[in-house]
N, C-alpha and C positions, 0 to 999 in steps of 0.2 A: 468440264470435269475431266480429271486425269486419274490414271491408275498406275501403280508401280509394278514393275516386273524385274526379276533377277535375270540378267542376260548372260548366257554362257559365252565366254570369250575364247575358249580353247582349252586343251588339256593342261592341267597344272597351273592355270591362270585364275586369278580372282574373278568372280562374277562382278558385273557392273549392275547396280540398281539404277534403272532409268524410269522415267515417267512417259506414258503414252496417252494420247487423247482417247476418251471413251466415246465410242460411236454407237449408233443403234444396231440392233441385231439384224444381220442380213436375212433375206428370205431363206427359210430352211434351217436357220440357226436359232439358238437361244444365247442370251448373255447372262452369265452367272456371276454372282458375288461370292468371293472366296469364303468358305467355311474352314476347310483344311486341305492341305495338299502334301502328300508324303514324298520323301526322298527315297527313291528305289535304288537297289543295288546296281541296276542298269545305269542309272544316272552317275553313280560313283565310277562305274567302268568308263563312261564317257570322259569324266574329269581326269581319270588316271590314264587315258589314252589307249585303253584296251578295247574300246568300241569307237567307231568313227562317226562323227557328225560334223557338219560344216558350221563354224561360228561366223558371225554372231547370231545367236538364236535363243529362243526360250525352250529349255528342255523341261522334263517333268510330265508324268502321265497318270498321276494318282489324284486328280483334281476332284474334290467334292465341294459343291457350291449350291447356292439357292438361285433359282431362276428369277431374274428381275426385269428382263425385257424379252418379249417373244410375241409373235403373232398368235393370238389365242386360238384361232381356227386351225392353224398348222399344228400347234402344240397338242390340241385335242386329238388329232389323228394318231398320236403316239401315246395317248393316255397321260399327257403332261399338262401342267397349268402353271400360270404365274405363281410364284411363291413356293413351288415344290423344291425340296432338297433332292439333289441328284448326284449320281456318280457319272463322270464323263469317261467313256470307254475309248481308248486311243485307236483301236484297230478298225481298219476299213477294208475288209476282204473284197476281192474283185467280183465274186459271184459267178465267174465263168470258167476258172481253171478246173483241172481234174479234182483237186482237193475240195474246192467249194461245191462242185456238183455232186460230190459223194458225201456231203454232209459234214465235212471236216474243214470249215472255213477258218478255224483258228490257225491252220497250217497252210493258208493260202500262199501260193508261190508268187503272187503279184500284190502282196499286201501293201496298202498305203496307211498313212497315219493322220489323225486329226490335228496333231500339233506340228505339222510340217510347214505351215505357212510362214511367209517372210514377215519379219518385224518392221519391214519398210513399206508394207502395203496394208491398207485398212482391211480388217479391223485390228490388226497388229498383234493382238493378245491371244495366241493359240495354245501355248503350252501350259504346264502346271504351276510354274513359279510366278504367279500373277495374282493381282488383287481382283481382276475381272477376267473371265475366260469366255471364249466363243467356241462352241462345239455344235456340230450338226445334231438336229433333233433325233436322227436315226441312232445316234450313239449315246443318248442319255438314258439312264436307268433310274427311275424314281425310288428313293429310299422310303420304305413304308413307315407309317406311324408305328411307334413302339420300338424303333431303332434310332438312337441318337446319331445324327450325321457324323459327329466327331468319332464316335465308336466305329461307325461304318468305314470312316476314312483310314483307320489304323491298319486294316488289312485289305484295303481297296484293290491292291494289285496282288499281294502275297496270297490272299484267300482264294481268289479265282485261279491263280497259278497252281496252287495245290489241288484244288478241286478238279481242274482240267486234267491233271496227271492221273488222278483217280478215275475220272471219266474215261480216259483212254485205256486204262487198265481194264475197266469193265467191258469196254468194246472189244478188248482182246481176250475176253473170256475169263478174267480173274474173278473168282468168287470170294468176296471179302469175308463171308461167313466162315470160310475155312482158314482164315488167317488167325493164328493164335498169338504169335509173337511178331511184333513189328519194330523196326529200328528207324529212327530219324537221325540222319547225319547233319549236324549243324543246327544252331539255335538262334539264327537270325529270324527276321519276320516270317519267311516262308516256313522255316522249321518249326517255329513256335506254333504257327497256325496248323501245320500238319499234325503236331502232337494233339491239339484240341480236336481236330476233325477226325483223326483216326480213333481217338477215345470215344467220340460220339458214335462211331460206326460199331462200337461194341467189342473192339479187339481186346482180348484178355490181358495182354501184357505189352506195354510200349516202353522201349528203351531209347534214350537219346545219347548221341555222341557229340561232345564239344571239345574245345581246346582253350588254352589260355587260363586266365585266373579271374573268372567272373562268377563268383558263388551266387550272387543275386540272380543271375540269369538261370543258373542251374536250379535254384530253389523255385523260380517261377515256372520252369518246365514241369517240375513235380507237382506244383499246385494246379497246373492246367491239364494234368493227365499222365505225365511220364511216371512209370513205376520205378525206373532207375535211370541215372545219368552217369555216363562214363566220361572221364576227362583224359584226353590223350596226353596232355602235358604232364599231368600228375602220375598217371598210371602207365603210360607207354602204349604204343600201338599194339605190340605183341600181346600184352596182357589183356587189352580190350578185345582184340580179335579172338583170343582163346576163350574168353568168358562168353562171348556171344555165339561162337561156333559150338559151344557146349549145350545150347538150347535145343529143345526138342530131342532130348536123349542123345545129344552129340551130333545131330544132323545139321544144326544151324537154325537161323531165323527164317520165318516164312516170307517176310516182306521187308525190303529196305527202301527208304525214301531219301534220296540224296538232295540236301538243301544247303550244303556248306559252300559249294563253289570251288572247293579245293580239289585239284586233279587227283591227289593221292587218295581221296575218299573213295574214288571209283574202284581202285584196287582192293581196298579193305571191304567195300560193299560186296564185291564178288566173292571174297573169301568167307564172309560170315553167313552167306545165304545157304540154305539147304538145297538139296536136289529139287528141281522144279520150283525153286524160289523165284520171287518176283522182285525186280529192281526197277524203281521209278526214278528217272533222272531228269528233273526239271532245273537243277541248280547250276549246271555247268554252262554259264551264259556269256562267258567272255574268253578271249584268247589268253588264258592264264598259264599256258605251258602244257606239256604232255607228261605222261607217266607210263612206265612199263607195266603191262598186265600179262596175265597168263591165259591166252585164248582158250587153252584146253579146258579151263574151268567152265567156260560157257558150254562146251560140248559135253564134258563128263557129268556136269551137274544139270545139264539141260535147262539152263537159266532162261528166264523170261525177262528180257531187258526192254524197257519202254522209255523212250525219250519224249519230252514234252516241253515245247519252247514258249508257247503263248497261251492265250485263253480267248474266249469269245463271249458275247453278250449273255448266252444262256448260263455260263459259268458265273458271271457277275450276279445274275438273278438268283442262282442257287446259293451263292454266298450270302446274299441278303436274306434269303429264306432260312438259312442256317442260323444267322444272328437272331432272326425273329423267333425262331423256335427254341433258342437257348438263351433266354434273358438272364439266366444265372451267371453267364460268362461276362456280361456287359461291364460290371463293376471292375473286374480284373483287367479287361481289355482297355478300359478308360485310363488305367494307370500306366500303360505301356509306352505312351507317346511323350517325347520331349518336344516342346513347342517353341517355335521361333518366329519372329516377324521376317518379312521379306528383306527388310534392311539388314538383317543379321544372317543373310544367306551364307556368307563365307565361314562364320562361326558354326553354323548348322552343318555345313559340309565337313569341316574339320572334326566335329564331334561324331558325325556319322562314320567317318573313316576310322576314327579311333576305336570304334566298337563299344564305346561306353553307353550308347543309346541302343535300346531295342528297336524303337521306331522313331525316326526324326521327321518332324512334321512342321510345315509352314502354316501359320494362321494369320488372320487379319487383325 
C-alpha cells in the first residue's frame, strides 16, 4: 500500500505530489488516515520565504485523522483506541527548560515538532499534507462524540492559538468580565475564531477590523458574533481609529486582539485602546517588516501588551470542549472550509494566498 503526500520543495516553488510506502505504526506512535488537514498561515509564510524550513519535506500541522494502526495497549494508556478521530498536536516541549518547569510549555525554548522527520526515513509521513500520518501517542487528542471531525479540523490550529492568548491574559490578571468592548483585527481563521470565542465569553460589544473587498467575510463575522465590522480600505485608517477611540465615552476599547499579521495593525491597536487596555498579539508570526510606533502610548496609557506565539495540548482540549458546548455553531463552521485533494495542493495554496478562502483544507 502507498499513500500520497504533498512535498514542499522550497519558497515560491510548486509542491510535488509523491507516493510513499505505508508501514506499520512504530512503538509509541499511531498511524492515522486523513480526514482533513488545514493550510495554516504559517505554511503560507514558509512558501513565501518569510519563515525558514529545509526542503524537501512535508509541512502542515493541522492534521485530523482516524487511528487505523496502533498498539492497543499503548493507545489505552493515553485514552485512545483504534478507530478514534484525533487531532495531531505538532508541539513537543522539552519539559526541562525554565518555561516548561513553570507550567508554560507552549513557550518552551527547546521546542521540537512532530512533523520534523525526514521523508527519506521510515515511516516517511510526518507532516500534515499526507493521506497517512504518523504522530506520537503523546500528541494525539481524541475528538469527542458530538463533534464532527471535519468541523474540528476547521479551527484545529486557529482555535487553540486564540484560546492560548486568552489563557495568557488570564494568567496576567486580565478579568474578562470587565471587558465591555473588544476589537479583533483581521478576519482570517484566527480572527474569525476569536470573534466567536470572545462572544461566548459574554463580551457586550465586539468589533472587527478588516481590509480589502470581501463582503462575504464581513457578513460572516457579524453572523458569528461581531456587532460591527470596519473596513480599512473603504473607510480609511484614520476614520476607523477615531470611531473605536470614541468607545467607552472617548477612552477607547477595553481589549484588542491582533489576528491580521499586518505590522501596521500594531500601531492602530495601541491607538484605539483605552488606558489600562489589554492588547493580545498572537498574529505577528513572520518577518513581514516593521512599523513605527509611539512608545509613550505604552507608558501614558499603561497598556497591558501580551504576546502569544504557540499553544499546547490543554488549549486543544479546551478548543474541543468549546465546540462540544456550542453545537449551535457547528453548522456555520462547517461552511467555512474550501476542500481540496492532495493532488490539488498547488491550487489550494494559490487560493489560500489569494484570500478568497476563509479556511483551506486538504481532504482524502
